[in-house]
TIZABA-36057 format. One record per residue: x, y, z of N, C-alpha, C, CB in turn. Coordinates in steps of 0.02 Angstrom, whole numbers, padded with zeros to 5 digits, always signed. Atoms other than C-alpha are relative to their C-alpha. Glycine has a CB too. Example, Ala and Ser with C-alpha at 12.3 -4.5 7.8 and 13.67 -1.06 7.14 Angstrom:
<pts>
+00045-00059+00000+00615-00225+00390+00045+00060+00000-00050+00001+00062;-00042-00059-00003+00684-00053+00357-00039+00055+00037+00020+00023-00071;
</pts>
This chain:
<pts>
+00042-00001+00039+10030+04531-01184+00068+00045-00076-00080+00045+00041;-00030-00010+00069+10108+04556-01369-00020+00073-00007-00031-00050-00063;+00005-00038+00024+10132+04717-01459-00088+00002-00035+00060-00003-00032;+00049+00014+00032+09991+04648-01593-00050-00009+00056+00013-00054-00046;+00056+00009-00036+09894+04596-01454-00037+00080+00030+00025-00054+00061;+00020-00080-00027+09884+04775-01379-00037+00031-00061+00074+00055+00023;+00028-00013+00070+09844+04832-01558-00071-00008+00007+00028-00049-00058;+00065+00007+00035+09707+04752-01586-00056+00007+00078-00005-00089-00053;+00058-00015-00032+09613+04783-01420+00002+00076-00003-00004-00032+00071;+00005-00083-00009+09641+04975-01446-00085+00016-00011+00055+00049-00069;+00093-00018+00030+09467+05059-01485+00027+00044-00057-00072+00057+00067;-00011-00027+00036+09463+05164-01633-00011+00078+00022-00027-00029-00046;-00023-00058-00035+09474+05335-01515+00061+00001+00022-00033+00013+00048;-00058-00001-00042+09646+05282-01451+00027+00056-00005+00044-00047-00011;-00021-00046+00022+09730+05413-01550-00030+00074+00030-00007-00014-00063;+00005-00028-00027+09633+05527-01493-00001+00023+00082-00023+00000-00029;-00041+00005-00061+09655+05494-01313+00068+00030+00026+00009-00054+00002;-00064-00016-00003+09831+05511-01333+00034+00048-00009+00022-00023-00023;+00000-00096-00006+09827+05675-01386-00039+00037+00037-00018+00038-00062;+00038-00051-00035+09748+05749-01236+00055+00069+00013-00030-00036+00075;-00005-00047+00006+09732+05923-01217+00018+00037+00076-00051+00012-00037;-00004-00029-00046+09723+05942-01036+00055-00067+00047-00078+00025+00022;-00013+00046-00047+09846+05833-00912-00035-00026+00062+00045+00016+00016;+00067+00028-00021+09748+05709-00819+00056-00044+00065-00059-00056-00076;-00044+00039-00059+09813+05625-00632+00011-00078-00040-00054-00008+00091;-00030+00057-00001+09828+05440-00703+00041-00017-00040-00032-00037+00001;-00069-00021+00065+09943+05500-00853+00043+00017+00033-00005+00061-00058;-00059-00015-00032+10060+05567-00717+00014-00064+00052-00006+00073+00037;-00017+00062-00030+10045+05405-00596+00014-00054-00057-00058-00023+00049;-00039+00078+00040+10084+05282-00755+00077+00019-00023-00049-00030-00089;-00069-00006+00047+10237+05385-00789+00052-00019+00049+00018+00080-00034;-00050+00015-00027+10314+05344-00637+00022-00091+00011-00010+00039+00059;-00004+00038+00017+10330+05172-00675-00013-00047-00051-00005-00001+00025;+00004+00047+00055+10356+05025-00808-00048-00039+00025+00062-00037-00019;+00040+00059+00001+10204+04919-00832+00035-00059-00016-00054+00006-00044;-00014+00079+00031+10205+04724-00845+00011+00000-00083-00073-00056+00018;+00021+00029+00077+10163+04737-01028+00057+00048-00038-00098+00017-00031;-00062-00053+00029+10290+04867-01069+00050-00041-00039+00045+00041+00065;-00054+00014+00032+10420+04796-01182+00073+00020+00045-00010+00036-00067;-00051-00040-00042+10594+04794-01076+00057-00043-00028-00009+00001+00091;-00071+00025-00006+10766+04732-01082-00009-00084-00048+00026-00006+00100;+00012+00062+00042+10774+04578-01211-00052-00029-00039+00007-00038+00030;+00058+00017+00050+10617+04596-01308+00013+00064-00060-00090+00003+00044;-00035-00021+00043+10632+04661-01468-00071+00081-00005+00019-00068-00070;+00054-00045+00005+10542+04838-01517-00050+00009-00069+00033+00061+00012;+00033-00006+00067+10392+04853-01654+00032+00023-00072-00049+00043+00011;-00010-00040+00079+10425+04906-01822-00012+00054+00003-00038-00017-00059;+00007-00099+00017+10449+05093-01857+00023+00018-00054+00043+00056+00048;-00022-00047+00070+10481+05213-02000-00016+00054+00019-00033-00010-00073;+00008-00083-00015+10497+05392-01933+00026+00061-00034+00025+00012+00057;-00043-00059+00024+10550+05552-02031+00012+00046+00040-00022+00033-00050;-00033-00027-00044+10679+05655-01970-00006+00063-00006+00055-00017+00002;+00016-00055+00028+10693+05825-01982+00054+00032-00049-00019+00041+00051;-00037+00010+00055+10855+05807-02085-00036+00000-00057+00033-00053+00004;+00022+00039+00052+10746+05743-02214+00011-00071-00011+00020+00025-00048;-00029+00070+00002+10805+05561-02180-00069-00045+00034+00082-00005+00052;+00055+00043-00047+10704+05406-02086+00049-00027+00050-00048-00068-00042;-00007+00044-00069+10724+05338-01929-00037-00071+00000-00032+00043+00065;+00040+00059+00030+10675+05151-01990+00054-00061+00048+00002-00005-00109;-00044+00048-00049+10693+05002-01852+00049-00062-00058-00071-00052+00064;-00063+00058+00052+10757+04894-02023+00047+00036-00017-00022-00037-00077;-00069-00018+00026+10896+05008-02042+00064-00009+00062-00006+00084-00027;-00017-00015-00089+10956+04986-01843+00075-00065-00028-00094-00041+00092;-00063+00049-00003+11069+04830-01930+00069+00028-00029-00016-00066-00043;-00047-00058+00030+11179+04951-02020+00004+00056+00049-00029+00031-00071;-00009-00050-00037+11146+05097-01912+00016+00006+00075-00045+00027-00010;+00008+00000-00076+11133+05033-01743+00063-00027+00028-00062-00044+00024;+00060-00005-00039+11159+05006-01593-00025+00076-00011+00015-00019+00080;+00028-00058+00020+11042+05162-01578-00014+00023+00086-00073-00012-00060;+00016-00020-00071+11003+05264-01423-00080+00040-00018+00073+00061+00039;+00035-00052+00000+10824+05311-01420-00053+00029+00047-00021-00005-00047;+00004-00031-00048+10753+05447-01327-00075+00029-00032+00065+00046+00017;+00067-00031-00017+10572+05497-01307+00009+00069+00005-00031-00025+00064;+00001-00053-00043+10549+05682-01276-00062+00057-00031+00081+00030+00004;+00055-00045+00035+10435+05853-01325+00018+00068+00029-00083-00022+00018;-00022-00079-00007+10440+06045-01321-00024+00023+00073-00041+00052-00065;+00030-00020-00077+10344+06052-01147+00001-00066+00039-00086+00031+00001;-00013+00031-00048+10420+05916-01049+00078+00011+00038-00016-00062-00024;-00053-00033-00042+10533+05976-00901+00033-00068+00013-00026+00046+00072;-00065+00047-00013+10626+05809-00878+00041-00011-00083-00033-00089+00039;-00040-00028+00053+10679+05841-01066+00022+00042-00014-00011+00002-00035;-00057-00038-00021+10738+05975-01029+00049+00008+00037-00008+00029+00009;-00040+00039-00054+10830+05917-00881+00048-00030-00010-00028-00040+00027;-00046+00060+00013+10904+05785-00972+00037+00045-00093-00066-00101-00007;-00031-00025+00079+10971+05914-01132+00064-00020+00003+00000+00084-00021;-00069-00014-00010+11121+05945-01064+00041-00078-00008+00009+00039+00079;-00028+00071-00026+11176+05760-01008+00004-00029-00055-00041-00044+00050;+00012+00014+00057+11111+05694-01179+00059+00034-00044-00070+00020-00013;-00048-00054+00046+11226+05826-01277+00061-00031+00020-00002+00092+00019;-00069+00012-00020+11378+05782-01176-00001-00114-00015+00011+00043+00112;-00020+00069+00032+11335+05585-01204+00006-00026-00070-00038-00040+00021;-00030-00003+00070+11342+05618-01403+00049+00019-00020-00024+00024-00033;-00066-00014-00005+11494+05684-01375+00047-00047+00006+00010+00036+00043;-00060+00063-00030+11572+05527-01288-00029-00041-00061-00009-00046+00101;+00003+00072+00019+11475+05390-01394-00043+00019-00091-00059-00058+00075;+00024+00011+00064+11394+05462-01548+00028-00019-00080-00025+00048-00001;-00036+00027+00069+11521+05411-01669-00018-00091-00007+00100+00016+00007;+00011+00094+00012+11479+05215-01621-00068+00006+00015+00047-00068+00061;+00097+00026-00009+11293+05233-01566-00022+00058-00012-00040-00029+00086;+00045-00039+00016+11158+05321-01649-00048+00019+00040-00022-00018-00042;+00043-00047-00035+11072+05458-01568-00064+00015-00011+00022+00050-00002;+00076-00039+00020+10884+05496-01595-00051+00035+00059-00050-00061-00034;+00035-00007-00061+10772+05596-01492-00070-00007-00063+00019+00084+00060;+00074+00027+00016+10578+05550-01542-00054+00060+00008-00022-00065+00055;+00047-00041-00026+10457+05713-01543-00060-00034+00010-00008+00054-00037;+00082+00058-00019+10284+05618-01456-00043+00069+00031+00013-00090+00089;+00069-00060-00030+10134+05726-01365+00050+00030+00028-00075-00023+00060;-00046-00052-00057+10182+05874-01278-00037-00011+00060+00004+00092-00017;+00014+00024-00085+10185+05824-01082-00036+00048+00039+00070-00012+00045;+00034-00058-00044+10115+05998-01031-00039+00057-00062+00073+00048+00054;+00008-00030+00054+10020+06057-01192-00046+00085+00045-00048-00062-00063;+00033-00075-00022+09970+06262-01163-00025+00025-00075+00066+00064+00042;+00004-00042+00058+09912+06398-01273+00062+00021-00042-00031+00057+00021;-00028-00015+00060+10061+06442-01343+00040-00082-00019+00054+00074+00010;-00034+00063+00008+10120+06250-01348-00080-00043-00016+00054-00026+00079;+00032+00054-00005+09964+06147-01396+00016-00054-00027-00047+00007-00012;-00029+00050+00027+09948+05980-01426+00001-00002-00086-00035-00057+00031;+00005+00003+00057+09983+05957-01608-00059-00050-00025+00061-00013-00020;+00074+00037+00056+09832+05882-01733+00027-00024-00060-00067+00062-00032;+00002+00028+00070+09915+05849-01886+00088-00019+00026-00025+00067-00084;-00077+00022-00015+10108+05774-01919+00030+00070-00020+00035-00074-00052;-00023-00082+00012+10143+05950-01987+00009+00061+00053-00051+00029-00044;+00026-00037-00064+10099+06012-01820+00067-00019+00038-00084-00030+00040;-00052+00049-00046+10219+05874-01744+00065+00006-00021-00014-00079-00003;-00054-00008+00011+10358+05919-01848+00038+00056+00013+00001-00013-00046;-00038-00060-00008+10358+06082-01817+00019+00024+00077-00040+00052-00035;-00036+00008-00080+10382+06046-01618+00066-00027-00010-00040-00056+00055;-00075+00047+00020+10510+05921-01663+00058+00064-00011-00009-00057-00092;-00039-00052+00028+10588+06084-01743+00023+00065+00055-00044+00027-00061;-00016-00041-00040+10567+06194-01594+00024-00034+00076-00057+00046+00001;-00024+00048-00051+10620+06034-01474+00092+00025-00024-00034-00103-00018;-00079-00004+00025+10792+06029-01597+00035+00070+00029+00005+00003-00094;-00004-00061+00000+10795+06213-01597+00031+00028+00092-00081+00023-00029;+00000-00021-00052+10780+06236-01414+00073-00013+00040-00057-00025+00027;-00047+00022-00038+10922+06135-01357+00030-00027-00037-00012-00032+00048;-00069-00017+00037+11040+06148-01497+00022-00069+00001+00056+00057+00039;-00020+00072-00001+11021+05955-01524+00041-00010-00068-00068-00052+00005;-00038+00010+00059+11170+05914-01653-00029-00086-00032+00093+00007+00026;+00028+00067+00029+11092+05718-01654-00058+00014-00035-00016-00054+00054;+00055+00005+00043+10949+05680-01764-00058+00002+00046+00002-00063-00044;+00077+00009-00010+10767+05720-01723-00056-00044-00030-00023+00052-00010;+00064+00006+00056+10617+05631-01786-00060+00007+00040-00007-00075-00044;+00065-00008-00013+10448+05621-01754-00064-00042+00003-00009+00033-00033;+00043+00045+00012+10320+05500-01703-00071+00021-00037-00009-00029+00061;+00040-00017+00041+10170+05477-01803-00074+00061+00055-00021-00085-00039;+00019-00047-00042+10034+05604-01742-00067-00045+00057-00027+00070-00055;+00025+00044-00040+09935+05447-01643+00061-00028+00066-00026-00058-00052;-00050+00035-00057+10106+05392-01556-00014-00063-00005-00008+00020+00079;+00001+00055-00002+10092+05232-01633+00077-00038+00037-00018-00012-00068;-00063+00047-00029+10278+05177-01571+00009+00031+00062+00075+00000-00044;-00013-00022-00086+10281+05292-01413-00051-00054+00025-00026+00097+00030;+00039+00057-00055+10123+05171-01344+00022-00035-00026-00074-00016+00014;+00003+00050-00019+10183+05040-01405+00061-00013+00041-00014-00036-00047;-00060+00028-00064+10341+05035-01291-00017+00016+00046+00072+00019+00005;+00020-00015-00065+10276+05141-01152-00004+00088-00010+00058-00034+00062;+00000-00058+00034+10205+05320-01195+00020+00044+00082-00085+00017-00051;-00028-00052-00041+10312+05406-01040+00037+00065-00016+00035-00029+00033;-00010-00081+00026+10357+05585-01073+00103+00009-00023-00031+00070+00093;-00070-00017+00024+10558+05564-01078+00034-00077+00014+00041+00073+00049;-00028+00068-00011+10614+05369-01068+00060+00010-00051-00057-00068-00016;-00051+00010+00057+10758+05315-01169+00038-00095+00007+00073+00076+00015;-00017+00075+00043+10804+05150-01247+00062-00005-00049-00062-00018-00050;-00049+00029+00043+10961+05077-01305-00016-00060-00036+00055-00013+00035;+00020+00073+00052+10928+04951-01459+00058-00022-00048-00070+00016-00059;-00039+00029+00045+11028+04825-01529-00007+00014-00076-00006-00063+00011;-00001-00004+00084+11064+04802-01723-00051-00046-00026+00073-00025-00036;+00072+00043+00022+10915+04679-01712-00049+00017+00025-00006-00068+00011;+00052-00033-00031+10802+04795-01621-00003-00013+00057-00054-00009-00022;-00003+00015-00082+10810+04724-01449+00035+00053+00041+00041-00069+00016;-00016-00055-00047+10815+04826-01317+00057-00026+00049-00068+00024+00041;-00070+00034-00033+10993+04811-01232-00012+00050+00065+00090+00010-00052;-00009-00040-00061+10955+04950-01094-00055+00054-00001+00073+00031+00004;+00052-00036-00003+10810+05054-01039+00007+00038+00060-00058-00035-00003;-00015-00031-00080+10791+05207-00910-00052+00029-00011+00067+00049+00027;+00051-00040-00002+10635+05288-00865-00002+00058-00002-00025-00006+00037;+00010-00078+00032+10699+05456-00860+00055+00003-00041+00000+00069+00055;-00069-00025+00035+10841+05521-00982+00040+00052+00024-00009+00021-00062;-00033-00068-00042+10892+05648-00860+00062-00056+00057-00087+00061+00064;-00043+00048-00031+10995+05478-00789+00054-00009-00015-00017-00049+00000;-00074+00011+00041+11148+05509-00873+00039-00029+00047+00041+00069-00029;-00060+00033-00033+11250+05417-00740-00022-00066-00040+00005-00002+00094;+00008+00061+00038+11158+05262-00794+00002-00015-00067-00046-00020+00013;-00028+00007+00072+11169+05286-00969+00055+00011-00044-00027+00024-00026;-00059+00007+00026+11335+05319-00991+00039-00057+00032+00033+00060+00003;-00022+00050+00007+11377+05161-00917-00016-00075-00049-00002-00002+00051;+00033+00032+00047+11262+05055-01017+00043+00029-00073-00086+00017+00007;-00037-00018+00062+11334+05159-01169+00080-00007+00002-00016+00073-00016;-00083+00029+00012+11518+05117-01131-00003-00037-00016+00049-00011+00038;-00023+00077+00011+11506+04937-01126-00044-00011-00050-00007-00057+00062;+00012+00004+00070+11389+04933-01279+00024+00010-00049-00030+00018-00012;-00032-00030+00039+11501+05041-01367+00055-00028-00015+00007+00053+00015;-00048+00049+00004+11628+04906-01330-00007-00065-00024+00020-00007+00052;+00033+00065+00036+11524+04775-01395+00001-00026+00068+00043-00048-00069;+00003+00041-00054+11500+04714-01211-00085+00013+00015+00060+00023+00065;+00060-00017-00021+11331+04694-01123+00006+00041+00061-00040-00057+00010;+00007-00085-00040+11276+04841-01009+00003-00068+00092-00129+00077-00029;-00012+00051-00077+11303+04756-00811-00076+00024+00029+00088+00031+00069;+00047+00000-00035+11136+04819-00764-00059+00008-00083+00007+00066+00070;+00037+00016+00060+10980+04809-00905-00056+00076+00015-00041-00095+00001;+00040-00054+00011+10887+04958-00836+00008+00052+00053-00068-00021-00007;-00015-00024-00043+10888+05108-00727-00067+00024+00025+00049+00037-00012;+00060-00015-00021+10742+05168-00609+00002+00044+00062-00034-00059+00010;-00001-00027-00027+10699+05250-00480-00028+00073+00020+00032-00016-00004;+00049-00042+00033+10584+05407-00441+00052+00068+00048-00106-00020+00019;-00036-00043-00058+10689+05530-00295+00040+00046-00041+00051-00045+00054;-00069-00060+00019+10840+05599-00378-00034+00024-00065+00098-00038-00019;+00039-00041+00084+10752+05624-00568-00025+00044+00017-00059-00032-00048;+00046-00030-00012+10629+05710-00504+00039+00076+00063-00059-00064+00029;-00032-00053-00009+10740+05809-00392+00033+00050-00044+00032-00017+00031;-00045-00047+00055+10848+05867-00540-00056+00038-00038+00052-00049-00061;+00047-00024+00046+10690+05906-00657-00058+00055+00033-00033-00066-00029;+00047-00039-00033+10603+06008-00529+00016+00092-00023+00012-00021+00088;-00002-00070+00012+10695+06167-00552-00018+00022-00106+00093+00023+00036;+00026-00017+00074+10629+06160-00736-00062-00001-00018+00023-00037-00046;+00059+00013+00017+10473+06142-00710-00037+00072-00016-00031-00042+00053;+00027-00084+00019+10429+06327-00709-00001+00015-00065+00045+00059+00028;+00004-00002+00064+10505+06362-00866-00025-00029-00040+00034+00000-00015;+00051+00059+00054+10414+06234-00952-00053+00019-00003-00015-00077+00019;+00076-00023-00026+10251+06290-00882-00010+00054-00061-00005+00041+00092;+00006-00088+00044+10280+06478-00951+00011-00018-00058+00059+00068+00017;-00021+00010+00065+10330+06409-01115-00034-00014-00029+00037-00031-00013;+00069+00055+00030+10187+06313-01147-00058+00046-00010-00030-00067+00063;+00054-00034-00006+10073+06462-01103-00078-00009+00027+00000+00012-00047;+00050+00000-00048+09909+06483-01034-00054-00076-00004-00042+00074-00015;+00045+00062+00002+09807+06310-00984+00052-00056+00052-00015-00030-00096;-00033+00041-00037+09979+06231-00921+00007-00019+00056+00032+00006-00007;+00006-00002-00067+09995+06298-00752-00064-00011+00048+00022+00055+00011;+00082+00027-00030+09812+06272-00713-00011-00073+00014-00062+00013-00058;+00027+00078+00003+09814+06104-00761+00055-00030+00053+00005-00042-00089;-00076+00013-00026+09986+06071-00665-00057+00009+00094+00092+00087-00034;+00014-00015-00064+09903+06135-00496-00075-00034+00010+00004+00082+00013;+00036+00050-00001+09751+06039-00531-00002-00064+00016-00012+00000-00034;-00030+00045+00000+09828+05880-00559+00052-00025+00054+00017+00007-00048;-00059+00016-00061+09985+05883-00460+00038+00063+00048+00067-00036-00042;-00008-00053-00037+09977+06032-00336+00065-00023+00059-00076+00020+00031;-00053-00025-00038+10141+05985-00240+00052-00009-00064+00017-00043+00077;-00067-00024+00077+10251+05981-00425-00029+00078+00015-00021-00043-00122;-00001-00063+00011+10156+06142-00457+00026+00068+00056-00062+00003-00019;-00040-00063-00057+10201+06234-00279+00067-00016+00005-00027+00002+00085;-00096+00014+00017+10388+06162-00316+00023+00051-00046+00024-00084-00046;-00005-00043+00066+10369+06242-00495-00001+00085+00042-00082-00020-00066;+00038-00044-00016+10291+06393-00415+00060+00030+00071-00086-00034+00015;-00056-00031-00062+10425+06420-00252+00056+00017-00036+00027-00055+00062;-00052-00007+00042+10582+06395-00363+00017+00067-00050-00009-00056-00037;+00005-00060+00035+10513+06529-00482+00006+00067+00053-00071-00002-00041;+00003-00063-00048+10469+06663-00346+00091-00009+00030-00079-00012+00079;-00078+00006-00020+10657+06617-00271+00052+00022-00054+00018-00076+00017;-00037+00006+00043+10730+06638-00452+00054-00051-00009+00016+00048-00001;-00046+00047-00006+10812+06476-00426+00019-00038-00074-00026-00048+00052;-00026+00004+00071+10883+06435-00609-00012-00088-00009+00095+00033-00008;-00009+00046-00007+10874+06265-00673+00050-00032-00013-00032-00014-00013;-00076+00060-00003+11007+06119-00667+00002-00060-00051+00006-00047+00081;+00010+00050+00050+11030+06017-00824+00040-00054+00033+00024+00020-00075;-00027+00066-00012+11076+05829-00800+00059+00003-00028-00038-00057-00024;
</pts>
């Protein structure tokens, strides 16, 4: 199904459903795999034009001049984003002179009283700033629109990453941006003007083990309601986060 066809079938309140206030099990399950309809390697991303925190724009039409680009989705209350931050900064230090890095702020993965789901673009830009400042990102940080148009069109996972060619074609995709090793190998090839040996990274166990230590700090940061939702929707993950917190196990970044 094409992106345009998917948009045609959307109901008028799709944006409201996208901006959930409480985590739901179907959302968690959909995050565990790419669907058949999700754009993948060889497909072109839909047109986009997003504001960046530095006052610039991140546009699909500019990729011919600024690409290739590593597009990463993330949010202030996403523990995978937390876990991937260190590795992304290391990758930027290695490849940032040859590949454009852009973190695109999307919906909050685990909204709570201290970090509720943004309802306006201004609020979303404010959350993007919180995300950038928390991790001291030196690369660009942009914000998707309030309905998550780009995020939904590609695949609304909390922290996936895509390497885009100058023509907007997806050259590589990672289900989790904390898969630093796979991203590094792909970036190495693309920065050298070659095609990556693998077109995507996947797997669940290792990425989930990596971000398990980040669960408690992120839910604490999100504030009231975030822990409750996690216990209701994904008790094993909540229990793991609670155990690490009780044992004072510190996060280990990718």
